[in-house]
N, C-alpha and C positions, 0 to 999 in steps of 0.2 A: 647414607642409603638409605634411611627411615623418611629423611626427606622427600626424596626422589618419589619412594614408594606413596606418600603421600599428595603429589601432586598427580599422579598417573592412575588414580582410583579415584572413579566417578560417583557422587553421591547423586541422590533421587533430585536434590535440587539441581546441580549439575544438568541431568538428563532434560530437567524442563527448560533449562536456560539454552540446551542446546536446540531442543524442538523450537522454542521463539527463534531461535539464531537463526535456524534453516526456513523457519517462516519468514523470517525480514529479507533473506536474501532471495526466496521467491518472490516475494513483492517486488523487490529491487528489480526481476527480471522481467515481469510484468509490467513496469513502469517505463523498463528499457524500451519495450514493444510499443506501448502506447506514445512513446518519445519518439521512436522509428516512424509510425504511423501519421503522428502529426508533421514530422518533417516531411514526410515524402508529399502530403498533400499543400503542402507551403507552394509546391509546382506544378499541383495538377489542380483542375476544378473540383473540389469536393461535392457539389450538388450534381455536376455531371456524373461522376462516377456513382456517386448514389443512386441517381436517376436509371442509367444504365444496367445497375444490381436489380434495382428494382424489375424494370422491364425483363432482365435475360431469366430471373429467378419466377418469374410470374406470379409476381404479389401484385395485388390489388393497389393500383396509384391511388385511388378514392378512400382505401383504408385511412380510417383516422389516426393511426400508428405511424404509416408509412407517410402520410401528410403532414403529420408531425414534426417528423426527422426532419422530412427534407424542408421544412420551414425553418425548421431550428439551423440545420446547416448554412442555408443562405444567410443566415445573420454572421455567419464566424469568416471574420475576414482576415486574410495572408497572417496581418501583424498578429492579431487574436492566437494565430495558428504557433507563432515562434514564441509567445509568450509561452503557450499549453506546453513546446516542445522544450522551452528552457524548465519550466517549473517541473514539467516529470523527470526528465534526467536529474535534475536537483532533487527532487524525493526520492529517486532511485538511488542516488550519490548515498544519501544520508541512512537509508536503508541496507545500504549494501555496508558501509562502515559500521552501524546498529549489528546485523548476519557475524561478517565477519569477527568482530570483537565478542559478540556472545559466541560464537563457536571456539575462539579462542580464550574462552573463559575470563575474558578483562573484567573486572569491577567497574571501570569507568562507562564500558557497553552496558553495564546493566544500569546504572544510574542513568547513562543518557536515553536510553528505551524507556525506562520509567518514565523521565521527564517529557521526553516528546510523548509517550502515552495519554498521561496524564494532560497536556497539552492540548490532544487534541479533542478530551471527552467531550468541554462545551461546546465543540462546533457539531461533533458529532450527536448529540442530544438535542440541539437544536435543529439540524439536519431532519433527526425522527420524529420530532417535536410536529414541525410543520410540512416533512413531507414524507409521512411514512410508508415503509413499506419493508418488508422482510430482508431485503439485502441491506439496509441502513440498521435495522436491529441488529443482524447478525455482525456488523461492521462493530459496534457500538459493545455488544456483549463480548465479543474476542476482545475488544481492547481493555474492557473492563477485567476481564479473566487476568490479560496481564500484567495491567497493573496491581491484581489483587496478588498474584502470582509472584512478582518483582519485588513489591514491598515486603512479601513473605522472607524470599529470598536474603535480602538486603538484610533485616532484623534478624536473621538465622546465622548470618556471617559476623555480623556485628559482635552477637557473643560469643563466638569461638574466637 
């Protein structure tokens, strides 16, 4: 009976891991949405859709940002959209596995999340250095905090 009680009590470290797990599931849902968006445009003209959006919302078609978006959209082929679809669905699946594992308090999920978070840090740092913006900084800081926290959780569990 003492063992069952110990399993159901949640310590401070478990609450943090639960929050990271929920964050990973939300991230998974976001990337499923991105994947379905990319899938939708495999069979539709992306540039035409964007042009219609610009016209219907009253955006200035000569605006530098609007022109940049449309110019970039012209470069996206159907093959590239398929790659984006597969990549985002794959990433969503991994994030879902991480999230479910963390919520279920599985040690393997802590290690998986730790390993994946560490593996993305060099890329995130590169992106921040060469294409700085607040969004990239927020992503980098969030992943650094997740790494530091999970290292602390894993070390605490090894001690007990």
